[in-house]
N, C-alpha and C positions, 0 to 999 in steps of 0.2 A: 868286824871292823875293817874298813879299808885303809891300808897303809898310806900315810902322808908321803908324797913323792920327793920330799925335800930333805930326806934324813941323811944323805951323804954328799951334801953340797960342797963340803970341805975337799972332797976328793977330786972336784973339777975346778978348783979355785979360779974364778974369773973367766971359765970357758962355757959360754952359754950354749955353744954348739954341742957340748957334751952332756948337757942336762938330762937327756933322755936315759943316759947310762945308769943314772942312780934311781930312776923311777921304778925300776924292776927289783931293787934290792930290798930284801925283807926288813921290816921294821925292827925286828929283834937284833939285827946286825949292829945297831948302835944303841948303846945304853942311854936310856932317857933320863935326863936330870930335870926333874919336874919343878915348876915354879911355885905350885901350891901343894899342900898335903891332901891325900885323898879323902880324908874325913873332915876337911875344913869346909864350913859353909861357903856357898858361892858368894863372891864379893860383888856388890853394886858399886859402880862408880859413875859419876856424871862428867868424868874427865879426870886424867891423872896429871901429876907434874910432868912437865916436858924434860925428862931426865931419862937417859939411857935409850935402849932400843924400844921400838913399838910402831904403831901405825896411827896416822891421822885419819879419823873417820868422819865423813860428812854424810848426813842423813838427808836424802832426797826421796825417801820411800813414800808409798802412797798411804800406808796404814799408820796412824799415829801411836799404835800400840806396839810397834816393832822395837825390840831391843837387839843388842849385838852381843852374842855370847861366844866367849873363847873357850874352846875344848883343847886340852892337851891330848897328844896321841895315846891311845890305849885307855882313855878314860871317857868313853862315849856316853856314859850314864850321868856324868857329873861334871858340869861346866866350872872352870876355875874362877872366872869373873865375867861380868856383863857390863856393857856401856849403856847408859839410859840418858839419851839427849833428845831434845825436840827436833821435829822436822825443820829442815833449813839450817841446822846448825852444825858446827864442826868441833871435835874435841880430840885430845891425845889419848890413846890407849896404850899404856905402858906394859911392857912384858919383861921377863927376866932374860938374861943373856944366853940361856940355853932353851929358850922356848921352841917347841915343836908342836904344830897343831893347826887349828883353823878357827875363823870367825864365821858365825852363821847368823841368820836372822832368827828370832824366837820371841817367846813371850815367857814371862816369869812363871805363870801357871803351868806351862807345858814343860819348858826346859829344865826346871828344877824339881821334876817329879821322879827322879832317880832311874829314868828309862832312856835308851838311846833314841834319838830323833835324827835320822840321816837324811831325809828327803829335803833338797833345796840347794841353794847356791852355796858353795864353800869358797871363802877366801883363805887359801892355804898359805902358810909361811912358816919358815924356821930360821933361827938365828945361828950362825956358824962362824965363829971367830970374828964376831963384830959385823959381819955382813948379813943382810936379810935376803933370803931368797923367797920367792913366792909365785903364785899363779891364782887365777880365777878358774874354778872348776864347776862345770855343769854336769859332770858324770853321775852325780847323785840327784839330778834334776835341777830345776831352777825356780826360785820363788821371787826372781827379780834380777835386774841388770846390775852391772857393777863396773868400776874402773879402778885399776892399780897403777900407780906411777912411782918411779924412783924419785928420790929427793937429794941425790949426790951429785946432780949436775949432768948425768948421762942422758937424760931426756927419754928414758924408756917408758912406754905406756902399753897397757893391755887393757882392752875395754870391750864391753857390749852394753850399751846404755839405752837401747831401744825397749819399748814396752813389750814384754814377752808374754803377757798374761791376758790383757784385755780381749783380744781377738782370737785367743787360741782355741781351736776346736776341741771338743770334749774328749776325743779319743787321743789327745796328747797330754791330757791332764791326770792328775791323781790327787786325791784328798789327803792333805797332810794330817799330822796328829792333833792339830788345832781345829780341824774341820774346814780348811781353806784349800781351794783347788790350785794347784801349782804344776808346772810342767814336770812330767814324770822322769824317773831315772833312765839313763841311757847305758847303763852297764848291767850285765847279767847278774842275777841273784840266784841263790839256791832254790828259791821258791817261786821265781817268775823270771821270764825271759826279758831281754832288752825291748823297750818301747821304741821300735824303729821309726815310728811316726813322730815321736817326741824328738828324736835325733834329727830327723829331717827338718822339723819346724825350727829347731835351734840353729842348724846349719845354714838355713835360708835367711837368717837374721843376724847372724854373728859370723865374723871371720875365724874360721877354725885354727888359724895360726895365732889368734889372740886369746882364745878360751879353750880350755880342756873340754872338748866334746867328744873327742876320740884321739887316739894316739897314732903315730907320733906327730908332734908339732912343736912350735917355738914359743909356747905360752909362758914358760918360766922366765922370770927376770930377777935381777939381783941389784941391790943398792948397798954400796960399800959403807954408807953412814948408819946402817942398821935401822932405816925407816922407810915406810912407804906412805904415800898419799892414797887413801881408799875412798871412793864415793859409792854409796849405794843408792841405786835408782829404780823407781817404779816397783817396789817390792812390797810383799805382804808376809805376814807370820801368823 
């Protein structure tokens, strides 16, 4: 499992210049207070009440079968809940006040089979003291673009919303667990090296200070009202 970078946001309260300092801290250094039980069936939602922390999600993906799965840290085999909305629509995805984890594209058949599915775009975020901290990460590859924006009036936006897949050459791609070709991972794995061609492909199309493609950068943002706007663009699952 790759540790979520947002586990010690409270240590840098309000200082985006310092966010890199908690990216390297081990996940186990902060106790996880989970939103759901490990043995709880994955929850399906078509949109939650607009209460408490969470993210607004807009579906501009290519594939009509794409759903949006929330994984809590250290539970890579079991998503807590998923959002099922039609293309071109927007809905609120509520989380608990201690959420630490990510949202990813997926399908019910694949993502609820009790196996980890790491390849693809990660919308990483954590709630700390009512503030939401987050980033868009392509470190584990990319199955499409995304945008993340604050909703507290600060006007911060992180995005790469170009089509990353249609013209991608075969040597930057890898087939995911659903049998779909997506941009390969750009971090070293115990069983395989970084795909440097994939990293170059992403760097040529996205601002490295907007998206986590490599470190260090300024990809992490915070919204003091506990919410982000997230738009998923030209993606597959």
